N, C-alpha and C positions, 0 to 999 in steps of 0.2 A: 450333801451340801453342795449348793450352786457355786461355781467359781465366779467371784466377783473381782474387783481391783482391789487387792489385798493389799497393795502397798498404801492405799490410802485410807485404810481402814486400822484405826489404831488398836480396836479390839482384836483383830485377826493378828496384825504385827506382833502383839504381844504374846500370842501362843506360838511354839515353834513349828516351822514347817514339817508337815506330816510327810515321809518319803517310805515308800514300799520297794525294798529291794528283792530282785531275784539273783541268786548265786547257786551255783555248782560248787564253789570254792570256799564255803563259810564253815568252819568247823561246826560240828552239831552232834547230837546224840548218837547219830548212825555211824560217823567217821569224824573222830575228835583229831585226826591226825592231818587233816587238811591244811594247805598251806595258809600263814595267817596273812598274807597280803590285803585281801578284801576286808578280814575283820578289823585289821589295823587302820585301813582307811575309815572305815566307819566309826570306830572308836576314837579316831581324831577329831571327828566333827559330832561326838554324841552330845556335847553341851550347845550346839548350834540347831539340831533338828531332832525330831521324833522319828527315829528309824525303827522300821519293822521288816525283818529280813526274813524270807521264804528261801530256806536252804534245801536244794533241790539233789536228790540221789536216784539215778537210775538203777532199776533192778532189770536184767535181761529176760526177756520172755523167752522160756526153753522152746528148743528148735521144733518140737513137736505141737506145741501149741500155738505156733507163730501164725499158721494160715487162718485158724479161727480168731485170733487176737486181731488180725487184719481185717477180717471181716467186720469185727465190732467196731473198729475205728472208722472204717468207711462208712458205717452204717450211723456215724455220727453219736456214738454211743459213749458215755462218760469214760474217761482213761481211767482203768483201774488204778486205785492206790493200794500199794501193799501196807503202808504203815504211815501216820503221822504224830509227830509228838510237839507238844507246845514247848518252846523253849523261852529263855528270859527274855529276849528281845524279839520273838518271833516264833516262826513255826519251821518244823523240819519235816520233809515229805520224801517218802520212797516211792516212785512211781515205775509203772511197767512200759518198757518198750523195747522193739527188737535190737540187737546189735548191729555193728557194722553200717549204722546211717540208715538200715532200712525206716521207711516212714519217718524220717527225722522231722521235717517241718509240720507233716499231720499229727503225729503224736504230740508234739510241743504245743501246738495250737490247741488240742483237746485238751491238754493239761491246762492251759491258760483259762480256758472255759470253765473247767470244773474248780479251779482256784477261785475264779470270780463269784461262782453259784455258791459253792460249800464250804470253801476253807478260811477266807479271810473275814475275820470277825473284828479286826481293827478298824478304826474309824476310816472312813473312806479317804486315802492320801490324796496331797494335792500334787505329787509328783510320783512316777513310777521310773526304776532305774534297774536296768539289767547289766551285769557284770561281765558279759561277753556278747559279741554281736551273734555268732553263730549258733548258739544255744538258747541263753536268757534272754537275747534280743528278740527272738521269734516270740516267747512268753509275753514279755513286757508290751510288745507291739499289740497284740492282740487283747490284753489287758487293758490298754490304752484306748483301744476302739471301743470295750464294753463299757469303760468307767468315764469315756470322755474326759480322759487326764492327759497332760503332755509325758513323755518320757525321756530318757538319758541312756546312754551307754558308756562302759568302757570297752576299749580294744584290747584283747590279750593276743599279741601276736602269733604264739606257738598253736593255740588251737584255732584262732580265727583266720589264719591266713591257710592251714592246712584243711579247713572245711570249705573256704572259698575254691581251693584247689580241686578237692575231691567232688565237690558237688557244683558243678557249672549249670547244671539244670535248675538251681536254686538262686542264681545270681540275681534274676530281676527281682526276686523276693527280698533278698539281702539288700539291695541297693535302694528299694523303697523303705526298710527299716533304717539303714544308715543314714539316707538323705531327710527322713523325716525326724529323726530324733533330734530334739531341741538342743542338746549338747553331747559331744562325745569326748571322752577322755583316752587317748591312746597311751599305754604304758610307756611307748617310746617311738621316735621319731620315724624309724624304719618301718613300723607297724603300720602307721598312717600312709606311709608312701606306697608300701604293697597292697593295703588295701584299697587305696585311692587309684592305684594303677588299674583295677578290675571294676571297681564302682563308680568312679569319677570324682572330682572333688567336690566336697559340700560347701555350700553357702552359708549355713548356719555355724555357731561357735564350736571350734575343736582345740582342746587344750590338752597339750602334752603333760602327762601327771606321771613321774615316776613314784615306784613304790617306796613305802616308808621303811627305814632302816631302825629309826629311834635312837641313831647316833646324835648326842647333844654337841660334840665338838670334836672336831678331826684331830687326829696326831700329826704332828710335824714329821717328814720323813726323817729316817736315821740313814746316813749314806753307808754304814760301815755293816749293812746286812749280809747274811750268810744263806745260801741255797733258796729254792724256790718252793712257794706251798700252792694247795689246792684246797678247796674245801667242799665236800658234799656228803649226803648220806650215801652209804655204799650200796644200798637197795637201788639207787639210780645209777649205778655204775655204767650200764650202757648208754643212757642219754647223755650222761655227762662224759662220755667218751675217755674211759679210763684206757682202752686199748690204744687210743689215738697219743694220749699222753706217754703210755709206755713205749709205744713205737718211735715217738720223737725223742725221748731217752736214750733208747738204744741207737738211734741214729747220732746222737751227740757222742756217744761212747764209740761209735764206728769212726768218727772224726778225731778221736783220740783225746775226748776231754769228757769228765763226768760231772755233772749239775744234780746236786742233791735235790730230790723234790720229795716233801713231805705231804702225804694225803691224809688231811684232816677229817674225821667224820666215823660215826659208829654205823651199826648195823648187826643183824642178826648173823648167827654162826655160819649159816648158809652164805649170806653176802659176803661175809669176811673171806670164808674159802675160796669163793669164786673170784674176789678180788686179788686174793693170794695167788691164785694161779696164773692170773694176767702179771702182776708186778713181778713175779719171779724171773721173768725175761729179762728185767733190767735190775743191775746191783745198786743203782741209785735211786730207786723210787721205794719209799718207805711208808707203809699204812701206820699211821700214827694213833690212831682210835679216836674215841669222841673226845670232845673238849667243850666247856661251857663259853658263853658269849666272850667273857672278859679273857678268858685263856686264849680262844681264838685270835682277839685283837692283839695279845701281847706277843703271839707266834709270828702273826702277819707283820707286826711293827719290826719284827728283827730279822726279818728275811728280806732278799734282793729284790723278789717280785712275786706276783701271784698269776697263774695260769689256769684257766679252766676253758678248754676248747669244746663245749656242749654242742651236740648235734641239733637239740631243739631247746629254746629258752625263749620266753616271751620277755623276761626283763633280766631276773638273776640280780637280786638284792646284794648277793655277797660280792658282786664286782664292786658295787658303791662302798660297802663295807670295807673291802681292801683299800680302796682309795683313800677313805677317811681314816684308814688305818696308817696312811703314808706310803702304800705301796703301789709302785706301777703296775698294771695289769695286762694281760694278752686274753683277748676275749674273740668269741666266733664272730666272723665278718657278716655283717648284714641280719644280725639277731641279736638277742640280749641287749647290751647298752648303745647298740650302733645309733649314730647320730647325735649322741650327746655330746661326743669327744672328738668330733672330726678336726684332722689336723694338728691334735695336740700329742706330744711324743710320748708322754707317759700312759697312753691307752693305744695299745697295738692290737689292731684287727688281723685276723688271720683265718685262713680256710680251714675248718676244723679236720677235714679229710685229707689233709697234705702234711705228712709227718715231717717232710723236710723243710716246709714252711714254718711249722710250728716249731721245730728244732730251731730254725733261724732265731724266731722271736725269743724263745727261752734263753739262747746264748745272749742276745741283744739286753734281755733283763738283767744279767750278770754284768756284761762287759760295759755297758753304758750306765752302769746303776746310778752313779753321781749325778750324771747329765739329766737322765730321766727323774731322778728323785728332786733335783734342783727345780726341772720345771713345774713338777707336782706341789713343790713347796710355794712357788710363786702363784699358782692358780689358787691354793688355798688362801694365800695371804691377801690376795685379790677380793676375797670373798665368794668366790663362785661355788663354794661347798654349800652355801646357803638355798641353792636351786634343788638341794636333797634333804633340807631339813625338815622336820615334822611340822615346824610352824609355817613355811611356804607350802608343803603340800596341803595342808588343811586350809590354808587360805584360798589356794586356787580351787579345790574341790568345793569349798564353800560358795564362792563366788559364782562357779559355774553351775551349780545347783541352783541358786536363788535366782539366777537369770533365767534357767531352763523353766522354772515354775512359774515365774512372774512375769516373764517376758521383757 
């Protein structure tokens, strides 16, 4: 279909805009446990657009086969696909590529070429969309060239900044993709700042877009909260820095005070055993086990504060869930929700690798509970929580996609 002035054509305007998404983070038949952030964003705008999702899953090439695989890639042979499954709203694909970033860009370009030729039977989209710069961005950029269509991107700070750091040889290619995208949605302000420090500032629209928590209304803070809470799946204990949390708790004990800290989250028996070995160092840290969404909010609202010093975090919806449950937060400096709450006392940034600084922040959550929760209550009463509502996120995403498609 030739792209014409769609806004002036009532027939086209009546049909929903067709968008082809490419995501490594969309739950599918190959991996149903993927994070729900991308799926939530798409579902929030399902009534506005005709979304088709190509969900990517990489299968590593065995080391013994890597040389032959590389030859096939450089000869521009189609990238081998292990499996593909039709999904309710798209297609799930497992493709082969070497690990450790070998042939990173080349394999993704080949994948895009094969997607364009053999896999996409959906009607030609008006817009292509990649849910990260460093991986899906390469795919949608090549698809955009082959289909003569505009494209947009999300930025996910953890993966995108890591790829930019470790692949400086691809900086020129990433800069081209970043600046040619019609719209870019960073999950957090810090992500945009770090990416643009390497790739330069964009001239096209860039819209900060938080992840959706699906919390309809915030809970007013209760100033009589007791202890601290943290929430994460125990399988992620290394990335969530459980050792740092326990070290900070031990530091508080060394100072002559104990602050109870409840770790909410489930995991396998092996996950729990690994976490128990770490938490045994402090008498004040407790693994409370899994809890459903409502139970988590209830446990949050009855605590003094929330703390999670993640070593890696693109956004961290749990920080927003804590704030909307009436709980001041301690979060990792220059990642997660950095940039959203600068200068606000109820959101305390800390170096996650500094146990003493983390202990100071945890003590502050307890000692200044009334002051911090009072500031949070004022922030909520002023309507600032609307920034993180489903309605606002859906509106910003919708407007950005429409502008990208129609100029």
